[in-house]
C-alpha positions in Angstrom: -30.3 -59.6 -70.7 -32.7 -61.4 -68.5 -34.5 -64.0 -70.6 -37.3 -67.0 -69.5 -37.7 -69.7 -71.0 -40.9 -71.8 -70.9 -41.5 -75.2 -71.6 -45.3 -75.3 -72.6 -47.9 -77.8 -73.8 -49.9 -74.6 -75.2 -46.8 -72.1 -76.9 -49.6 -70.5 -77.7 -50.4 -68.4 -75.0 -47.4 -66.9 -74.8 -46.7 -64.1 -74.6 -50.0 -63.0 -73.9 -50.3 -60.4 -71.0 -46.7 -60.3 -71.3 -47.0 -58.6 -74.7 -48.7 -55.4 -73.3 -48.5 -53.0 -71.0 -44.9 -52.3 -69.0 -43.8 -55.9 -69.6 -44.7 -55.4 -73.5 -43.0 -52.6 -73.8 -39.7 -54.1 -72.3 -40.2 -57.0 -74.3 -40.2 -54.9 -77.2 -37.7 -52.8 -76.6 -35.0 -56.0 -75.6 -34.8 -55.4 -71.9 -36.2 -59.1 -71.5 -36.4 -61.8 -73.9 -39.2 -65.0 -73.8 -38.8 -68.2 -75.6 -41.7 -70.2 -75.2 -40.9 -74.2 -75.9 -43.5 -77.1 -76.9 -42.6 -80.0 -75.4 -44.7 -82.2 -78.2 -41.6 -81.0 -80.0 -40.0 -83.6 -78.0 -42.2 -86.6 -78.3 -40.9 -89.5 -80.5 -43.9 -91.0 -81.8 -46.3 -89.7 -85.1 -48.9 -88.9 -82.6 -46.5 -86.8 -80.7 -47.6 -88.5 -77.3 -46.5 -86.6 -74.2 -48.3 -88.3 -71.3 -49.6 -92.0 -70.3 -51.8 -93.6 -67.4 -50.6 -93.1 -64.0 -48.6 -96.4 -62.7 -50.5 -97.8 -59.6 -53.8 -96.7 -61.3 -56.2 -93.0 -60.9 -57.4 -91.0 -63.2 -56.5 -88.5 -65.4 -52.6 -88.9 -67.2 -48.9 -88.0 -66.5 -46.2 -86.2 -68.2 -43.3 -88.6 -69.3 -40.2 -88.3 -67.6 -38.5 -88.9 -71.0 -40.3 -86.3 -73.4 -40.0 -84.1 -71.1 -36.4 -84.6 -69.8 -35.6 -84.1 -73.9 -37.5 -81.2 -74.3 -35.9 -79.4 -70.9 -32.0 -81.0 -72.7 -33.2 -79.2 -76.4 -33.3 -75.7 -74.8 -29.7 -75.8 -73.8 -30.2 -73.4 -71.0 -26.8 -72.0 -69.2 -26.2 -73.9 -66.3 -26.8 -71.1 -63.8 -30.2 -70.5 -65.0 -32.9 -71.8 -62.2 -35.0 -74.7 -63.4 -38.6 -74.4 -61.8 -41.7 -76.1 -62.2 -45.4 -74.7 -61.6 -46.7 -77.2 -59.3 -49.4 -76.4 -56.0 -46.8 -78.9 -54.3 -43.9 -76.2 -54.4 -42.7 -73.5 -52.0 -45.1 -70.3 -52.3 -43.7 -67.7 -54.2 -42.7 -64.4 -52.4 -41.4 -61.4 -53.0 -38.0 -62.7 -51.9 -37.8 -65.1 -54.1 -39.1 -62.8 -57.1 -36.6 -60.7 -56.5 -34.2 -63.2 -56.6 -35.4 -64.4 -59.8 -35.2 -60.9 -61.3 -31.2 -60.1 -60.3 -30.6 -63.7 -61.9 -30.3 -64.8 -65.7 -34.0 -65.4 -65.7 -35.4 -68.9 -65.5 -36.4 -71.8 -67.4 -39.9 -72.5 -66.1 -42.1 -76.0 -67.0 -45.8 -75.7 -67.3 -47.0 -78.9 -65.8 -50.5 -79.9 -67.1 -53.1 -83.2 -66.4 -52.3 -85.2 -63.2 -49.0 -83.8 -63.0 -45.0 -85.0 -64.3 -43.5 -88.0 -64.2 -41.3 -87.4 -60.6 -38.2 -89.0 -61.6 -37.8 -85.9 -64.3 -38.2 -83.6 -61.5 -35.5 -85.5 -59.3 -33.1 -86.0 -62.8 -33.7 -82.4 -64.0 -33.0 -80.4 -60.4 -36.9 -78.7 -61.2 -37.4 -76.1 -57.8 -41.2 -76.6 -57.4 -43.0 -73.3 -56.9 -46.2 -73.1 -56.1 -48.5 -69.0 -56.5 -51.1 -70.5 -53.6 -52.9 -73.2 -52.2 -55.6 -73.9 -55.0 -55.4 -75.9 -58.7 -54.8 -74.5 -61.9 -55.7 -76.4 -65.1 -52.0 -75.9 -66.1 -48.8 -73.8 -65.2 -48.8 -71.4 -68.3 -50.9 -68.7 -65.9 -48.6 -69.4 -62.9 -45.8 -69.1 -65.5 -47.5 -65.9 -66.6 -47.7 -64.4 -63.2 -44.3 -65.4 -61.9 -42.6 -63.6 -65.1 -44.8 -60.6 -65.0 -43.0 -60.2 -60.8 -40.1 -60.2 -62.3 -39.9 -58.5 -65.3 -41.7 -55.0 -63.6 -38.1 -55.2 -61.3 -36.0 -55.2 -63.9 -34.1 -51.8 -64.3 -36.0 -49.4 -67.2 -39.0 -51.5 -66.7 -41.2 -49.3 -64.0 -40.9 -45.3 -64.3 -39.1 -45.0 -60.8 -36.7 -47.1 -58.8 -38.9 -46.9 -55.6 -41.8 -48.5 -57.4 -40.3 -51.6 -56.8 -39.5 -51.3 -53.3 -42.1 -49.1 -52.0 -44.6 -51.6 -52.4 -46.6 -55.3 -50.5 -44.3 -57.2 -49.3 -41.1 -55.3 -50.5 -40.5 -54.9 -46.3 -42.6 -57.9 -45.5 -45.2 -55.5 -44.9 -48.8 -55.1 -47.1 -48.2 -51.7 -48.2 -50.5 -48.5 -47.2 -53.4 -47.4 -48.7 -53.2 -45.2 -51.7 -55.0 -42.2 -52.7 -55.2 -39.6 -55.1 -57.9 -36.9 -56.6 -60.4 -35.8 -56.5 -59.7 -34.6 -52.3 -63.9 -35.7 -51.7 -65.5 -38.7 -53.2 -68.7 -39.9 -52.2 -68.6 -37.7 -48.7 -65.2 -39.9 -48.3 -61.9 -37.1 -48.2 -58.0 -37.7 -48.7 -56.4 -38.2 -44.5 -55.2 -34.7 -43.7 -51.8 -35.9 -43.2 -51.4 -36.9 -46.8 -52.3 -33.6 -48.2 -50.5 -31.8 -45.1 -46.8 -31.5 -47.4 -45.2 -32.4 -43.9 -42.8 -35.8 -45.7 -42.5 -37.0 -42.1 -45.5 -37.4 -41.2 -46.5 -39.1 -44.4 -44.1 -41.6 -44.1 -44.7 -41.9 -40.2 -48.6 -42.6 -41.3 -47.6 -45.0 -44.2 -45.7 -47.1 -42.2 -48.6 -46.9 -39.1 -50.9 -47.8 -41.6 -49.0 -51.3 -43.6 -48.1 -52.5 -40.1 -51.7 -52.0 -38.9 -53.2 -53.9 -42.1 -50.7 -56.5 -42.2 -51.2 -57.3 -38.6 -54.8 -57.4 -39.1 -55.2 -59.3 -42.7 -51.6 -61.4 -42.7 -51.0 -62.3 -38.8 -48.7 -64.8 -40.7 -46.2 -62.0 -41.9 -46.9 -60.1 -39.0 -45.2 -62.2 -37.2 -42.8 -62.8 -39.2 -41.6 -59.2 -39.5 -42.2 -59.1 -35.3 -39.6 -61.8 -35.3 -37.4 -60.2 -37.6 -37.7 -56.8 -35.7 -36.6 -58.4 -32.2 -33.8 -60.7 -33.7 -32.4 -57.2 -35.6 -32.3 -55.5 -31.8 -30.5 -57.7 -30.3 -26.9 -56.9 -30.2 -23.8 -59.6 -30.3 -23.7 -61.1 -27.2 -27.0 -61.6 -26.5 -27.6 -58.0 -25.2 -30.4 -55.7 -26.7 -29.1 -53.1 -28.7 -30.7 -49.8 -27.0 -29.7 -48.2 -29.6 -32.7 -49.3 -32.3 -36.4 -48.5 -31.9 
């Protein structure tokens, strides 16, 4: 069973949105499991203190290394499970990373608060820092919810069709093509003729072209990476262009 273990100062935030819709149904049916553990349970003083002032001065507070390390150790997770820290300075989360996490046993996720956590516990417990984007949240909980949701929807049995998890944005290094459904006409706008033509080959060609155009316009960084990958794949062994492709 895929399992997410979350270390947080606010365990009441879980399962939150993960308890409804597809993720919630899968959680209730035992497809995956969620454990939210309170970091304060590892505190040793009567006030259950978990933070202190930053060394060298400065604003805010920092989560203590000894308390957080004790909380991580108390979770007793298997060594093969990834240990993640949601952090704005981490490696940006990608669909490729989500697929990697979803195919494993499930991660332990540390949710930071305040000004951050003591660097020494990051190093001592081998935490991999993951970021949702170039912005700062009040804490790691919302980021953890997003990461878990992205993984859970890829687990076998969660989505109705296997293609739902692969035929979408980022699955092939491209943004997803535009989607349409009934009615045929909406406020003078109609569904593109090719999508109602019944010609599946033309539909696939149109969707691919749309995905490429959107990616090229909106995410030139993704398009550049995709272009390099395609060029590399078209080089045959020995450095010669493989003329059998494209």
